[in-house]
N, C-alpha and C positions, 0 to 999 in steps of 0.2 A: 427526435429523441428516441423513438423505438428502434429505429434502424441501428443506432450505436449501442443502446442499452441491451438489445436482445439479439446482437450479432454473435454471441458466444462468449468465450472467455472461461477463465478457470474459477471465477468467483471467490478468489482466495480471501478478499477482505470480509465479506460476509461470513465465511466459513470461520475466520479467525474470530469475529464477533460471537458467533454461536459457541465455539469451543471455550472461549474465555468465560462466557456467561454460564456454560454447563460446569466449568471448574468451580466458579464461585458458588453456584447453586448447590453443587454436591458437597462442598465444604460446609455451607450454612445449614443445610436440610438433610443431607446424607442421601439425597436423590439425584440420580444422574440426568434428569430430564432438563429440557430448556425452559427457561421461564416465559411465561405466556407474553406474547407480543414482541419478543426480541426480533422477529423477522423483520419488522418495521425499521428497526435500527440497522440491520444488515442491508435492507434495501436502499436506505438513505446513504449509506457509506458507498454502496456501489454506484448510486446515481452521481455522487461527488467524484468518484473515480472515473466514470465514463465522461462526465464533463471535462475533466482534466485531460482525457485522452483526445477528445474532440478538439479541444483548443491546442493541445500540444502538436497536433498533426497539421495545424493550419499552415499555409505557406509562409506566414510571417514568423514562424517558430521552427518546427522540425521539417515541414513541408514534406509530408508522407502521404502516400496514397493507398497503403494497406494497413488495415488493423483487424486483428482477430480473424484473419483470413479473408476479409471482405474489403471492398473499396471504402475508403474513409468518408466521413459525413460530408465533407466539402467537395469531395469528388462527385458524390451523387447528387447533393442538393445546392452546391455552390457555397462560397465563403460566408455570405451574409446570413443564410439560414443555419449554417454550422455553428457560427458565433451565437445566434440566438438560441439554438438547440442546446449548447453548453450553458448559456446563462439560464435557461429554463430549468435545466437538470439541477444546477446548484441551488436555485430558488425552491424548487419542489423538495429538494433533500432537507432543506431547513424547515420547510413547512411540515414534513414528515417527523423531523427530530422534535419540533414543538409539540406534537401530538402523541408522543411516546406514552405507553401505558406503564409508566413506572412512577414512583413518588416525585413529587414536583422538584424537591432539591436535587434529585438525581438526573432529571431532565435538564435543568438548568446547568448542572456540571457537565453533562454530556455535550450540550450545545457549546458551552465555553471550550471544552477540550477539542472538540471537532474544529471549531472556528479557528482556534490557535494552530491546529495541525494543518489547516488549509491556507493559512495566512501568510504573512510577508516577512516576518523575522526568522523563526525557526520552522516555518511551515512550507507546504507545497509550492505556493506561488513564489516565495522568496528563494526557494531552491531552484525553481524555473529560472529566475533572473541570474542566479549565480551560474547556471548552466549556460545560458546564452553568452554571459560575459567571459565564460572560461573557453569558448570556442576560440580555436587557432593560436592558443597559448600553451606553453608547456605545463602539463598538470603536475602538481605537487601533492604529496600526501594529504596535506592540509586542505587544499582546495577540493579534492575529490571527496574526501570524507564530509565536508560542509555541504557539498552538493547532494550527496546520497543521503545524508542524514535528513535533510530537509525535502528535497524533491520527491523521493519515494519513500523513505523511512518514516517520515511523519505520519502519513496516513495509515501505513501498516501498524505503526505503534498505536495509534489512537483506535484502530479497529479492535485491537486487544483490550485496551484499557477501557474504552467506553462499553464493551460487552461486559466486563467485569463490573463496572459501576452500575449497569443496568441491573445486574443480579444482586446488588447489595454489597459490593466490595468495600472492606474497611480501607482506611488510608494506608495501612501497611500492605494489604492485598494490592492496592493500586500502585504502590511504589514497586512492588515486586514485578508486577505486570508491565509497568513502564520500562523497567530495566530489560526485561525479557523481550518486550517489543521493540525496543531500540536495537538490540543485538540481532534479533531475528530479521528485522527489517533491512539492516545493513547487509546481512548475509544474502537475502534476497536479491538486492541490488547488484552486488558483486557477481552472483551467478548470472543475473540478466546481462550484465557486461561481458561475462565470458561466453555466454550463448550467442550474443551478437556477433562474435567473431568466429564462432566454431560451428554454427548451425546455418541451414539453409532458410530462405524465406518461406518456403513451404512448411518446414518444421516449426518455424516461429510463429507463423500467422501475421508476420509483419516484416518489413523490409530489412533483411540481414545486411550487417556491415555498415548500417547507417551511422553508427557512433564513429567509426573510422573515417568514413567519408566526410562527415561533419567536423572531423577533428575535435571530437568531444573529450572532455576530461573524464576518463573512465579508470576503474581499478586496474584492470590489465595495462592500460597505458602507463599508469604510474608504477605498478609493481610486477608486471609480468603475469602470464596466465597461470603458471604453477603456483606461485606465491598467492595468487588471488584465490585458488582453489583451496589452499591450506588455511588462508585467513577466513574464508567462509565456514570451513569445518570448525575452526577454532571458535568463531563467534556462536555457532550453534551450541557447541559444547558449553560455553559460558552461559548462554541463555537457558539451557537446560538445568544448570546449577541454581538459578534463581527460583525454579519450581520444585526442588527437592522436597521442600517442607510439605508440599501437598500430596505427595506419594502417588498412588495410582490414579488419583482424581485428575491429575495433570496429563494423562496418557493421551488423550485426544489433542490437546493443544500441542504437546510435543511431537506427535505424529504429523500434524500439519507443518510445524516448523521444519521437521526433517525433510518433508517434501520440498520446501522452498529450495534447499540446496542439492536435492538428487534430481530435480526436473530436468527435462531435456528440451523443453519449449516454453 
């Protein structure tokens, strides 16, 4: 568990949790500080993300031996321990979520949102199934959008929404954060697809060209690289529009979203 959790990484999802919480906290109290205990929510989200990476890298799925610049969990410890490490991280994440230091209704809502985002219909696991089923078949705009929305986008989206809920977001706030997160999350995955075919393994910290080798349904495969770049920029612009009513309070969250489309690894 520690090998994969502390292997490095950008910690984007916890940062999104923090910045969404900061936005709502500033809106409610005029203070730009983080609400107490929000780091536990960020840690739980990162544990869920790491569990998904451990399982995604297994031979039965993407069969990758490099993650965050280091050997993947199953390469170091074997498949059985890697599966159990992922299972344990998922369980520990929900244990942490159940102990959040926010009002009980907010805790229950966060657990519901996170479970939905990691689940099987519109969530991460369902997206992984679509991804596997889409291999070796011609990608369509509809299939690529469905995979990206669920496999990667759902956890990014819920990072933002749950951070807002933790800080006391109203239903209107949560709706705006949901739309923002959905668009920013899709932009993130489009850029990830682009980087997979334009960067080296050393730059990425994972095996480059894996999507092409595995014949994955990706945005560049469906739309081409140049259109993919334009689509990512357009999505971020639309995401920003959702936060206009918050003014300067949204600067931190916007900065992270901008990084999602400008990063090179």
